[in-house]
N, C-alpha and C positions, 0 to 999 in steps of 0.2 A: 096118626093119622100123619099126610102129608100133602104137600100141594103138586097141583096138576096145573101149568101152564097155558094158559094160548094158547099155546099152538099145538101142545098134545103132553108134554116133554112133562117128566118129572122129576122134583129139586126134593134136598132135603135142608134149607132152606128161607125165612120169609123174613119180610120187614119193614114196621108199617112207621111210617115217618111222624106223621100224627099223634102216635105215642111217646116217642122219640126225643119228638121236639112238643110237650105238653109244654101247654099254656101258663105259666106261676105269675104270677100276682102284678110280675115286668115285667114278662115276656124273657127273661135272662134264658134264657138256653136256649134258645133258637135268633137270639141275637151271639149270643158268644160262640157259636158254634160259627153263624153266616160271617162273625171276625174273620177268626180261626183261616175258615176256606180260603176268604182276602189275599192273609196276609200268605196263607200259602200258596196260592196263584204270584202275589208279589217274588216272592223267596225264587221262582224259578220263571224270573223276568219277564210273566205277563207286565204288559203298558197298560195300567187305567183309565190312561186317555186316550186311549185310542176306541175303546169300545161307544157305538152308537148309541145301543139299548144292549139288555139279558136275555134271552125268551127262554120259553118252558112249559111245561105243562102246566095245565086246569089246578094239579094235582098240589101241585107249589107251592102255588098265590103266599101262603105265607112267608115261604122259609127266602124265596127267591126276593121278595117284598123287601128281607132285611138284605138278602146281600148287597140290592141296586142301593135301598142305604146307606151302606157301610161302602158301596166306590161311588155312592154321589161322593161326604164327606170329604171321603181322603182325599180326592184327587181335585175337591171344592165348586164342579156345576153337576147339575142333575143327571141319572142315569136310569135312560125308561124303560122301564121290561114290557112284552107284552108276551100271550100266552098261544098255548093251538088250539087252544078252542074258546068260545065264549064266556065267558058272564057276564050280567045283571044287576049284578053288584058291587061299592066300589070294595077298596081295600084298602089297607093303613089304616083306619081310620077312617076315612068317606076323603082322604087324600088323596089319591088315584084309582083312576078305569085307568083298564086292558081289557084290548079283546084282540080277536083276529082278527088281522089285517093291516095291523098295527106296522109292523116289518115290512122297510118300504125297499125301493128298491134303490142298489149303492148301500144302503146301511152294511155297518160292520158289529155284525154281531155274537152274545159269544151265550153258546147255549149251555144250558144248566139245569142241575134235577139238584132232585133230596138224591137218590140215586138210577143206578144204574146196574138192572138185574142180566136180561139176555141184550138186549143194546138195541135190540128191538125203534121199541119208546126212540131214544135219546136220532138211533136214526132214521126214522120218520122224521124229528125235529128236521133235522138238519138239512134234510134231501127238500124238506119244505119251506125252509126258509132260505134257501137259496132258487127253488120253485117262483119265488115270488122275486127275484136277482141281488141276494142280498148275501157279505160275503164274510163267511162262518168261521170266525178266529178257530186259529187252530190247536186252543187249547181246552179244556171240557171240566169247568167245574165240578164237581158233586159232594154231598153230605156221605154217600158210605159207595162202596163199590164193591159189588155183589156180583162182578161178571170174571174177576179171575184175567179179563183185557187189562193192556192198556193204553192198546189204540182202539184206536172207533175213525172210522175213512179218513184214517191217517190224517187221525187225530189225538192230541196227545190224553188222557183223561188225569183229572187233579183230585185227587181222595184224599177227603180227610179223615177217611176210613180206609182201608184194604178187609173186606172182609168174604174173601172168595167162595161161592156156595157151588156144590152137585148137583151135573145138571145131565140127568136119560133119558136115550126114549126109551118107551114102556115099555117097551120086551126085555132093558135091559139094567131095568131097574132094582135095587139091590136092596133100596128098605118092601118092594112089592111080595121081595122072594122071604121078605122076612117074616110078608104078611100085614105090614100097617096097608092100613084101606087110605086110600086116597081125598081131597076133596078139591073143589076148583080154586080157584085163586080169584079171590070177590066175595065167596060166597058169606051168607052174613054168619055162618056158624063157623068158619074155617076159624080167624083170631079164639072162639073162644075155645072150639076144639084142640088145637097146637097149645094151648097152653093149661092144658089140662091136664087129672090125673094120667091120662094115657103115654104122652110127650116126657112127662116127668118122670114117669117108671121106663120109661124104655131107654132116656139118659141112664137112665140111676144104673139097668143092666148093661 
């Protein structure tokens, strides 16, 4: 099987950040990934001190919490975060709460996420911050870039991992032509089906 995206297109790729960044006894995977991504930003001459806050989707709460802690530690003062949809529970062990609307006019915002695929969610995030009057910085840090793009809305995608996936219109999908069935992204059975015997056999073939 393979996935159909919300816009109707089909893809051969899939990424589950909650599995890639699975909890360990000391959350080492997530913290190390965030640290490496921030170091990559610094290597690209990104100035951490000019960031008023980072912004991202609620799906990335845990990862962005690690990113903001790393930035805060390196520059010596707090880097707040805001999320694209409201949350009702605290994050980071109850020490922080971030809600929609936390982005303010004239804030210098860095938009960040666990991954970029089609770029739609990140585009919506950037535009949403701009509507609130924020100044979105010229680099987009992400853990994994699946899109194959280097730029989005004239901003550079800085990814720890580059892993472009193929995306096709439904009538041009080569996997459908091979008899593979589609699963809607986000369905309860998508991950179980994609890691099951069918996909293993297809890869082996």
